[in-house]
C-alpha positions in Angstrom: -143.2 136.4 -12.5 -143.7 139.9 -11.1 -141.1 142.4 -11.0 -140.4 144.0 -7.8 -140.8 147.7 -7.6 -137.7 149.7 -6.4 -138.2 152.9 -5.2 -135.2 155.5 -5.4 -135.3 159.3 -4.5 -135.2 161.8 -7.1 -132.0 162.1 -8.8 -130.6 159.1 -7.9 -127.6 157.9 -10.0 -126.2 154.4 -9.8 -122.6 154.6 -8.1 -120.0 154.2 -10.3 -118.7 150.4 -10.8 -115.8 150.1 -8.3 -114.3 146.9 -10.1 -112.2 147.1 -13.1 -110.6 144.9 -15.4 -107.9 142.3 -15.8 -104.3 142.4 -14.8 -102.2 139.8 -17.0 -98.7 138.8 -15.4 -96.0 137.5 -17.8 -92.9 136.2 -16.3 -90.7 133.0 -16.2 -92.1 132.6 -12.4 -89.1 130.5 -12.0 -87.6 132.2 -8.8 -90.7 133.9 -7.6 -91.9 133.3 -3.9 -94.9 133.3 -2.0 -94.3 136.8 -0.6 -93.7 138.3 -4.1 -96.8 136.5 -5.6 -99.0 138.0 -2.3 -97.6 141.4 -3.1 -98.4 141.3 -6.9 -102.0 140.2 -5.5 -102.5 142.6 -3.0 -101.5 145.4 -5.2 -104.2 143.8 -7.8 -106.5 144.0 -4.9 -105.7 147.7 -4.0 -106.2 148.6 -7.6 -109.7 146.9 -7.5 -109.1 144.5 -10.5 -111.7 141.7 -11.4 -109.0 139.1 -12.2 -105.6 138.6 -12.1 -103.7 135.7 -15.0 -100.4 134.6 -14.2 -99.0 133.4 -17.7 -95.6 131.4 -17.5 -94.1 131.1 -20.9 -92.7 128.1 -22.4 -88.8 127.3 -22.8 -88.9 127.9 -26.5 -90.5 131.4 -26.1 -88.1 132.4 -23.5 -85.3 131.1 -25.5 -86.0 132.8 -28.8 -86.7 136.2 -26.2 -83.1 135.2 -24.8 -84.2 134.6 -21.6 -82.2 132.0 -19.6 -84.7 129.7 -17.6 -83.2 126.6 -15.8 -86.4 125.2 -15.0 -88.5 123.2 -17.6 -92.1 124.4 -18.3 -93.9 122.0 -16.6 -92.0 122.7 -13.1 -92.5 126.1 -13.2 -96.1 125.9 -13.5 -96.4 122.9 -10.9 -94.5 125.4 -8.6 -96.7 128.5 -9.7 -100.0 126.6 -8.7 -98.6 125.5 -5.3 -97.7 129.5 -4.8 -101.2 130.5 -6.0 -103.0 127.4 -3.9 -101.9 129.3 -0.7 -103.4 132.8 -1.7 -106.2 133.9 -0.2 -107.9 136.7 -2.3 -111.1 138.2 -3.4 -109.9 138.5 -7.1 -110.4 135.8 -9.3 -107.1 134.2 -9.9 -106.5 132.1 -12.9 -103.0 130.2 -14.2 -103.5 130.2 -18.0 -101.4 126.8 -19.5 -102.5 127.6 -22.8 -98.8 127.9 -23.8 -98.0 124.9 -22.5 -100.5 123.1 -24.7 -99.0 124.7 -27.8 -95.5 123.2 -26.7 -94.0 125.9 -29.1 -92.6 129.4 -29.5 -95.6 131.9 -29.0 -94.7 135.4 -29.9 -95.8 137.8 -27.4 -98.6 139.7 -29.5 -100.3 136.1 -29.9 -100.3 135.5 -26.4 -101.6 138.9 -25.4 -104.5 138.7 -28.3 -105.7 135.6 -26.7 -105.8 136.6 -23.2 -107.2 140.1 -24.0 -110.2 138.5 -26.0 -111.0 135.9 -23.3 -111.1 138.4 -20.0 -112.7 141.5 -19.4 -111.1 145.1 -20.0 -109.6 147.5 -19.2 -106.4 145.2 -19.3 -103.1 146.0 -17.5 -100.0 144.1 -18.8 -97.6 143.4 -15.7 -94.0 142.1 -16.6 -90.9 142.5 -15.2 -88.3 145.2 -16.1 -86.3 142.9 -18.3 -89.5 141.9 -20.5 -90.5 145.3 -20.7 -87.3 146.4 -22.2 -87.6 143.6 -24.9 -91.4 144.2 -25.1 -90.5 148.0 -26.3 -88.4 146.7 -28.9 -91.2 144.6 -30.9 -93.1 146.4 -33.7 -96.5 145.7 -31.9 -95.2 147.9 -29.0 -96.9 150.8 -30.4 -100.4 149.3 -30.8 -100.1 147.2 -27.6 -99.5 150.1 -25.5 -102.5 152.2 -26.8 -104.7 149.1 -26.0 -103.3 148.2 -22.6 -101.5 149.7 -19.6 -98.1 148.5 -18.8 -97.2 148.1 -15.5 -93.5 147.1 -14.9 -92.1 145.2 -11.7 -88.8 146.3 -10.8 -87.5 142.5 -10.3 -84.0 142.7 -12.0 -83.4 146.8 -11.2 -82.2 147.1 -15.0 -82.5 150.5 -16.7 -85.6 150.6 -18.6 -85.5 151.0 -22.4 -85.4 154.5 -23.6 -88.4 154.2 -26.0 -90.7 153.7 -22.8 -90.2 157.2 -21.7 -92.3 158.3 -25.0 -95.2 156.3 -23.7 -94.8 157.8 -19.8 -98.5 158.2 -19.2 -99.2 154.7 -20.5 -97.1 152.5 -17.7 -95.7 152.7 -14.0 -93.4 150.9 -12.0 -94.3 149.1 -8.9 -91.8 146.9 -6.4 -93.3 143.0 -5.5 -90.5 143.2 -3.0 -88.3 140.7 -4.8 -84.7 140.2 -3.7 -83.1 139.6 -6.8 
């Protein structure tokens, strides 16, 4: 097989890669609407991410995190699948159901390790303000905030934990237009 000759001007440097990493979205997704999903995906497209992984958590995990949910895991997944079907995007959108297969409590560390191993970096962990306030209290938070950036969407309008301010350069807040 012959190789094609490519001519480039002297001093040519290939353009920098404009696509980057993966957004990992952690939430119950119980009360999300199509507008909020669209806003989240539009934000990820604007930031030129390659992939967005939506990761609903099992009831056992939520119960241990003291997050109340009225809908069972399978119903939330089905609802999220329907919302994601209607989205037209250039992103690779994935709904990860690993925690549903486990059917038990899955520590956040385990979920993050699983997702970061199978997807290209850099990684951005996107979670609501109530999730972020819990996450910052976990012993592994210091390790994860160094590996991935944190994106906090202001869904519940709760004040952020004081420890977050120690890592102010590693996180940001966004508003996906949630009316909650």
